[in-house]
N, C-alpha and C positions, 0 to 999 in steps of 0.2 A: 697590542691586545693582551699579550701575556703579562706585561708589566701592569696594565690596568686590572687584570684579574687578581694579581697578587696584592695590589693596593686594596681592592674591595674585600678580598679574603681576610686581610688583617683588620680592616675596619669592622667587619662583622664579628671578628674574633675578639676585638678589644672593647666593643660596645658594653658588654657586661662588666668588664673591669672598671671602665670609666664610671658606670652607674653604681658600682659596688657600695659606696657610702650610703646612697639613698635606699638601696634594696636592703642592706643590712639593718638600717634603722626601721624601715617599714615592716620587715618580717622578723625583726629581733634575732637576726643570725649572729652567732659568734664567728670569730675568725676561722675556727675549725669547720663550722657549718659551710662557710663560703668556700673554704679550701676543697671540700668534697665536690662542690659544683665544678670547680676548675679541674680537679682530678678526673672527673667523669669524661671531660673533653679529651684530656691528654691520653688516657688509657685507650679509649676507642680510636682516637687519631693514630696512635702508634700501631695498634693492631691492624687497622684498616689500610694503612699505607701499602703494605705488601699485597693485600687483597685488591686494592684499587689499581695497582700496577698490572695485575693479571687481567682485570676487567678492561683496562685501556687497550691492552694488546689484543683483546678479543673483539671489542666493538669499534676501535679506532679513536684517534685523537679528537676529531671534530665532534663526534657523537658523545664520546666519553666525558670530555670537559663540559659539554652542554648539559648532560645529565647531572654532573657534579655540581655545577653552579646553580642550576635550577633547583636541585634538591636542597643545598645548604641555604639558598635564598628563601625558600619556603619555610625551612626550619627556623631561620633567623627571624622571619616575620611572625611565625607562630609563637616565638618567645614572648611576644607582647601579650599573649593570652595566658602565660604561665602563672600559676598560683602556688606559692610555697616551695619548699626545698626540693621535694620530689619532682615537681614539674620542671624546675630549672635544671635539675640533674639530667632528666630525660632529654630536654632540649639541647643541652650542651653536649651530651653524648652523641645525639643525632647530628649536631653540627660538626663534631669531630669526624664522624663517618663521612659526611659529605665533603668536607674540606680536605680530607686525606688525599684526594686525587689531584689536588692543585699542583703540587710540585712534580709528581711523576708525569702528569699530563703536559705541563709546560716543558719539561725536559724532553719528552717524546716529540713535541712539536718542534723544538729546536733541532733535534736529530733529523726530523723529516725535512726541514727547510734550509738548514745552514750547512755549508761545507765544514769539514772538521776544523779548519784553521780559524773559523769564525764562531765556533760554538761556545767557547769559554766566555767571549765577550757578550754573546747573546744571553747566556745564563746569568751573568753578572747584571745585565740590564733588567731582566724580569725578576731576579731575586731581590734587587734593590727596592722593589715595590713593597716588601715587607717592612722596611724601615720607614718608607714614606707613609704607608698605611698606618703604622703604629704612631707616627707623629701627627697625622691628620685627625685620627680618631678622637682624641680628647677635645680638640677644638670643635669638631663637628657635633659630637654627641652632647657636649655640655651646652652648645648653642641651641640644639633642638630641645633639650630638656627645659631650658629657660624659656624658649619660645612657646612651648605648649604647656608648661607647668606640670608635665607628667613624664614618666620614663617610658611609657608604652609606645608613643609615637616614634621615639628614637629608634627602636627596633624595627618598626615598620618602614621608616624612611631609609635607613641604612641598608635594609634588605632589598629595597627597590633598586639600588645601584646594580645588584647582580642581574636583575631582570633586564635592565637597560643594556648592560654589557652583553647579555645573551642575544639580544636582537641583532646587535652589530656583528657579533662572532659568527652567527649563523649565516650572515650575508657575505662576510669577507673571507672566512677561513675555509680552505680546501687543501687537500694533499697536493703536493707539487704536480703529480701526473694528472690531476683533474682540474687544475686551476686554469681559468679561461685566458689569463693574460701572461702566462709564463712563456718565456722564449725558449726555443730548442737548446740554445747555448747554456742558459741558466739551468734547465732541467738536466742536461748532460753533466754539468759541474756538480750538482747536488747528488745525482745518482752515482757518479764515479767516486765521490767521497764516501758514500754509503758502502760501496763495494769494497773499498779499502779497509773498512771497519769490520767486515764480516768475520774475519778470523777470531775476533774477541767477542763476538755476539752470539747468543744462542740461536739455533735454528728454530723457526716457528713450529716445525713439525716435531722436533725433539728438544723441548726446553731442558736446560741444564738444571741439575739438582744444586741445592745450596752448597753441598760439599764440593762440587765441581767448580762453582763460582769462586770458591775460596782460593783456587789456584791462580786466579788472575790478579795482577798488581792493581788493576783498576778497582777491584772490589775492596782491597785493603785501603786504597786511597779514599774511597767514599766512606 
């Protein structure tokens, strides 16, 4: 599920870039004009990653990723209604805000479900979705553009992937201590691994300041 969310995240992200030649011709954008649309995404995405991390800690992984995917899927669909440079800038900025929770949320889900010795492999698996999504997007979006003869349906159809993912996610994902099919042995393995990681993790009641986090080698590694 985390791998799929990353693939969909990147398809939604790349749809605009794939359609760039058509949009630039239709709206008479210069390269600088189009760059401002991309920058709107990157600036908001960067700022909101730190915010989304705090939101995920507050509302939980299941609900937090549900909100994130629902929000950016709605925004991706609404891009089909955009008119002109300002409309695309606003849509891309909102897309960056919604997608910013993707990686923090996936990392939090890995922490919840995987023993420490398996987390690196789990992160590699979901993170590889970015490469797959980036590779799939050109073929998918160009095919949709030629099938419909318009760029607008491409945004609508790629956005629908997020809603399909959301239906499955709500059905299958639960924290380990709430999952109906987890075995006591598996739960004990996961919880014991979390306990071992507590000395380098902030207490929920007393979150560490950024200046304190800089003392951990894990922070510098990231």
